[in-house]
C-alpha positions, 0 to 999 in steps of 0.5 A, a space after each residue: 926690067 921685065 922682058 914680057 911686054 906685060 906692061 903694054 896696055 893691049 897685052 892680053 895677060 891683063 885680061 886673062 885673070 878677069 876672064 877666068 874669074 867670070 868663066 870659071 875656067 882654069 889658067 896655065 900659070 903665067 910663070 910656067 909660060 913666062 919663067 922670067 915673070 917678076 913680082 913687080 910684073 904680077 902686081 902690075 897685072 893685078 893693078 890693071 885687072 883692078 882698074 878694069 873692074 873699077 872702070 866697069 863701075 865696081 867699087 873697091 871695098 878693101 884689101 886682103 892678104 895671102 900667104 900670111 901663115 909661114 907654114 903655108 909660105 914654106 909649103 908653096 915656096 912663097 918668100 913673102 905674103 901678098 895682097 889683093 883688091 876685094 870688090 863689092 861683088 866679093 862681099 856676101 851677107 850669108 850665102 855663096 854659091 860654090 858651084 862651078 870653077 876651081 875649088 874654094 879654100 875656106 878660112 876664118 878671118 877677122 875683118 877690119 873696118 877702118 873709120 878713116 884712111 891710114 897710110 905708111 910707111 912707119 905705121 904702128 899697130 896702135 895707129 892701125 887699131 886707132 883707125 879701126 872703126 870695127 872688127 867682125 868675124 868673116 869667112 874668106 872663100 879663096 881660090 886661085 884660077 891657075 892650075 897646078 904648079 903656080 908660084 907667088 907671082 901667079 897668085 899675086 897676078 890672080 888678085 891674091 886668090 880673092 873670091 868671096 868674103 861672108 861677113 858677119 853683120 855684127 861689129 865690135 870695137 877693138 876695145 870690145 874684142 881686147 886681145 886678138 890672141 884670145 879669139 876662139 874659132 868654133 867649127 860646127 856641123 849640123 849643130 855639133 862642134 867638130 873643131 875648135 882653135 884659139 889664137 896664140 900669142 905667137 899668132 898675134 905677133 905674126 898678125 901685128 907684123 903682117 898688118 904692118 907689112 900690108 900697110 907699109 908695103 911699098 907696093 900698095 897703090 
């Protein structure tokens, strides 16, 4: 049972991540001041911040995951992935200002647009792909609003470091894309190729497990 009083509706902890997102200021990690903070507490904070945004008129547009890479999980001692709520203000068609606030981490992603709702537990990869109306290339600009020393619980409370998604207007069907492990990402600078990477079958297997984790997660609200 949490001992922080974080479930109280008037506790300022629910407002800190939202305020930091608007101001660009950094926060002291919750777990530094409250080492007893649980992952359930962190999801509660995240849900309350999302509710504040919804009440302000913002539209919830999807879900994102974090710590999906086992190497990154090991680096930050995150025992499992986490997920967050992107809102309409996170979507961008072409340009995003990177000025002010914490530094961004830019990651190439494949965005899934669902044609109809799905729910778990018990969902399979084929069921998820059948519900997918389109796939698109995107760049996620993630950032955490906590200073150094943060943990999984802090990032979860901070909406899984969700910031912006630059989404391609070009959409393909799962049949058009075929094997997701065959996708190649090319990084160019001023028209010159500086890096290239191709998804591997081990990556595809991990993604299958993670898609199932996110949708079948009992914490999904």
